[in-house]
C-alpha positions in Angstrom: 11.9 19.9 12.1 12.7 19.1 8.5 9.8 18.8 6.1 9.6 15.5 4.2 7.8 15.1 0.9 5.5 12.0 0.7 3.3 10.6 -2.0 -0.3 10.4 -1.2 -3.5 9.1 -2.7 -7.2 9.8 -1.9 -9.5 6.9 -1.3 -13.1 7.3 -0.1 -12.4 11.0 0.6 -9.5 10.2 2.9 -5.8 11.1 2.2 -3.5 8.1 2.5 0.3 8.2 2.6 2.0 5.7 0.3 4.4 4.1 2.6 5.9 1.8 0.0 5.3 0.0 -3.3 6.7 -3.5 -3.7 6.4 -5.8 -6.7 6.2 -9.6 -6.5 5.2 -12.0 -9.3 3.8 -9.2 -11.5 1.7 -7.8 -8.6 2.5 -4.3 -7.3 1.4 -3.8 -3.7 0.8 -0.4 -2.2 1.2 -0.1 1.6 -1.1 2.8 2.7 -1.6 4.7 5.9 -4.3 7.3 6.6 -2.5 10.7 6.9 -4.8 11.6 9.9 -5.0 8.2 11.6 -1.9 5.9 11.5 -4.0 3.0 12.9 -5.9 3.1 9.5 -3.4 1.0 7.5 -4.0 -1.3 4.6 -2.6 -2.8 1.4 -4.0 -2.7 -2.1 -2.6 -3.8 -5.4 -2.3 -2.2 -8.8 -4.8 -3.5 -11.4 -2.5 -3.6 -14.3 -5.3 -3.5 -16.9 -7.1 -0.4 -15.4 -4.2 1.3 -13.7 -6.0 1.7 -10.4 -5.8 0.2 -7.0 -7.9 -2.7 -6.0 -8.3 -4.8 -2.8 -6.3 -8.0 -2.3 -8.0 -11.2 -3.3 -7.6 -13.2 -0.1 -6.1 -13.5 3.3 -3.3 -15.6 1.7 -2.5 -12.7 -0.7 -2.4 -10.3 2.4 0.1 -12.7 4.0 2.3 -12.7 0.9 2.2 -8.9 0.7 3.2 -8.7 4.4 6.0 -11.3 3.9 7.6 -9.3 1.1 7.3 -6.1 3.2 8.8 -7.8 6.2 11.7 -9.2 4.1 12.6 -5.7 2.8 12.7 -4.2 6.3 14.0 -7.0 8.5 
């Protein structure tokens, strides 16, 4: 099996794989999956002022992030 390099980030002492980063309306969304539990998936966005990841603001923003992800891959 071929080894594939992936970008990861640690959040709450868990290693998450960065599945993708997509930008829409000056927001960059990070699509993350727990390296040890693929059911643990979530989206965060880049706080442009502090250069760190923060939770999404609302369910509506989650829907927007999922829509741009879906458009890229469908």
